[in-house]
C-alpha positions in Angstrom: -51.4 -42.3 -84.8 -48.3 -43.7 -83.3 -47.0 -43.5 -79.7 -43.8 -42.0 -81.3 -45.7 -39.2 -82.8 -47.5 -38.3 -79.6 -44.2 -38.5 -77.7 -42.7 -36.1 -80.1 -45.6 -33.7 -79.7 -45.6 -33.8 -76.0 -41.8 -33.3 -75.8 -42.2 -30.2 -78.1 -45.0 -28.8 -75.8 -42.9 -29.3 -72.6 -39.9 -27.7 -74.3 -41.8 -24.5 -75.4 -42.7 -24.0 -71.7 -39.3 -22.5 -71.5 -40.6 -19.4 -73.4 -42.0 -18.4 -70.0 -38.3 -17.9 -68.8 -37.4 -15.5 -71.7 -37.6 -12.0 -70.3 -38.3 -9.1 -72.5 -37.6 -5.3 -72.1 -41.2 -4.3 -71.8 -42.8 -4.1 -68.5 -46.3 -5.5 -67.8 -49.1 -3.1 -67.0 -48.6 -1.8 -63.6 -44.8 -2.0 -63.9 -44.1 -4.6 -61.3 -41.9 -6.7 -63.5 -41.0 -7.4 -67.2 -43.1 -9.5 -69.4 -41.8 -12.8 -70.7 -42.1 -14.0 -74.2 -44.9 -16.4 -73.5 -47.0 -13.7 -72.1 -46.1 -11.5 -75.0 -47.2 -14.2 -77.5 -50.5 -14.6 -75.7 -51.2 -11.0 -75.5 -50.2 -10.6 -79.2 -52.6 -13.2 -80.3 -55.3 -11.4 -78.2 -54.4 -8.2 -80.2 -54.8 -10.0 -83.4 -58.2 -11.6 -82.4 -59.5 -8.2 -81.1 -58.2 -5.9 -83.8 -58.6 -8.0 -87.0 -61.2 -5.7 -88.4 -58.5 -3.1 -88.7 -56.3 -5.2 -91.0 -55.6 -3.6 -94.4 -56.8 -6.7 -96.0 -59.0 -9.5 -95.4 -57.1 -12.2 -93.4 -57.5 -15.7 -92.3 -57.6 -15.1 -88.6 -56.7 -18.7 -87.6 -53.5 -18.3 -89.8 -52.7 -14.9 -88.2 -53.1 -16.5 -84.7 -50.8 -19.4 -85.7 -48.1 -16.9 -86.9 -48.4 -14.9 -83.6 -48.1 -18.1 -81.5 -45.2 -19.7 -83.4 -42.9 -16.8 -84.5 -41.2 -16.2 -81.2 -40.7 -19.8 -80.1 -37.1 -19.5 -81.4 -36.4 -17.1 -78.5 -36.0 -20.1 -76.3 -32.6 -20.6 -77.8 -32.0 -17.3 -79.4 -33.2 -15.0 -76.6 -35.3 -11.9 -77.1 -33.4 -9.3 -79.2 -34.3 -5.8 -78.1 -35.7 -4.0 -81.1 -33.3 -0.9 -80.8 -30.2 -3.0 -80.2 -28.3 -2.8 -83.4 -25.4 -4.8 -82.2 -27.6 -7.8 -81.2 -29.4 -7.7 -84.5 -26.1 -8.4 -86.4 -26.4 -12.2 -85.7 -30.1 -12.4 -84.9 -31.1 -14.1 -88.1 -28.5 -16.8 -87.6 -29.3 -17.4 -83.9 -33.0 -17.7 -84.7 -32.5 -20.0 -87.7 -30.5 -22.4 -85.4 -33.1 -22.3 -82.9 -35.9 -22.9 -85.3 -34.0 -26.0 -86.7 -33.7 -27.5 -83.1 -37.0 -26.7 -81.8 -39.3 -27.5 -84.7 -37.2 -30.5 -85.3 -38.7 -32.0 -82.1 -41.9 -32.4 -83.8 -43.1 -35.0 -86.2 -41.9 -34.2 -89.7 -45.2 -32.8 -91.1 -45.7 -30.5 -88.1 -42.0 -29.5 -88.2 -42.3 -28.4 -91.8 -45.6 -26.6 -91.0 -44.1 -24.6 -88.1 -41.0 -23.8 -90.4 -43.3 -22.5 -93.1 -45.2 -20.3 -90.4 -41.8 -18.9 -89.1 -40.4 -18.2 -92.5 -43.7 -16.6 -93.6 -43.7 -14.3 -90.6 -40.0 -13.3 -91.4 -40.6 -12.7 -95.1 -43.6 -10.4 -94.5 -45.0 -11.1 -97.9 -48.5 -12.1 -97.1 -51.5 -10.1 -95.7 -51.5 -12.4 -92.7 -47.9 -12.0 -91.8 -48.1 -8.2 -92.2 -51.1 -8.0 -90.0 -49.4 -10.2 -87.4 -46.2 -8.0 -87.6 -48.4 -4.9 -87.1 -49.9 -6.1 -83.8 -46.5 -7.5 -82.8 -45.1 -4.1 -83.1 -48.0 -2.3 -81.6 -48.3 -4.4 -78.5 -44.9 -3.4 -77.0 -45.4 0.1 -78.2 -48.5 0.4 -76.1 -46.9 -1.1 -73.0 -43.8 1.1 -73.3 -46.0 4.1 -73.5 -48.1 3.0 -70.5 -45.0 2.3 -68.5 -43.9 6.0 -68.4 -40.7 6.5 -66.7 -39.9 2.8 -66.6 -40.4 2.6 -70.4 -37.6 0.9 -72.3 -37.7 3.8 -74.7 -36.6 6.1 -71.8 -34.3 3.7 -70.2 -32.3 3.1 -73.5 -32.6 6.7 -74.8 -34.6 5.8 -77.9 -35.3 8.6 -80.2 -38.4 9.6 -82.2 -36.8 8.7 -85.6 -35.7 5.2 -84.2 -39.4 4.6 -82.9 -40.8 5.8 -86.2 -38.3 3.4 -88.2 -39.1 0.5 -86.0 -42.8 1.0 -85.8 -43.8 2.2 -89.3 -44.2 -1.3 -90.7 -47.4 -1.3 -88.6 -48.9 0.7 -91.5 -48.1 -2.2 -93.9 -50.7 -4.4 -92.1 -53.1 -1.9 -90.5 -53.2 1.7 -91.6 -55.6 2.7 -88.6 -53.1 1.0 -86.1 -50.2 2.9 -87.5 -52.2 6.3 -87.1 -52.8 5.4 -83.5 -49.2 4.5 -83.0 -48.1 7.8 -84.4 -50.0 9.5 -81.7 -48.3 7.3 -79.1 -45.0 8.3 -80.4 -46.0 12.1 -80.3 -47.3 11.6 -76.7 -44.2 9.7 -75.6 -42.0 12.5 -77.0 -44.0 15.2 -75.2 -43.8 13.3 -71.9 -40.0 12.9 -72.3 -40.0 9.2 -72.8 -38.7 9.4 -76.4 -35.7 11.8 -77.2 -36.2 14.0 -80.2 -32.8 13.0 -81.7 
């Protein structure tokens, strides 16, 4: 192991501390403030760890956790794109790809390649691990949004039931049981006036 390799790794680890500064739309439990992306990544990894038994397929849990922890690192440069903001989604892929190039490029070449592969795997949604990681990635903010009540981003931004269904239905690709639970969340949120009918 070289000193240069260790320096690159430590530089990367300091750089990704900036993920704590990226604010998301979702409030933390209790509603005192919005969560940041680093908090989301930790919570997402815990969702995967706790709920792995509900995956539609047997998954390599370590690999799922790696996907959960790596896929949002790009938000340091690209920012968090609100799931229901169609305008911001227009250039999301380009912003995130540029961010991945810079951020993963801080690592030694072998680790840079590994992180790239994880990020691209998550984006492609072609493996059981990426589909399950995506399922819990969509479930986590849905649960927090529902818990937030009147402070929910769904209510603040006038999100409709069809929009929520479209955004959240890929949960079923990774975990049918979690999608069934999410459908109940959507129904409850609509009944409470936090999701509009149309």
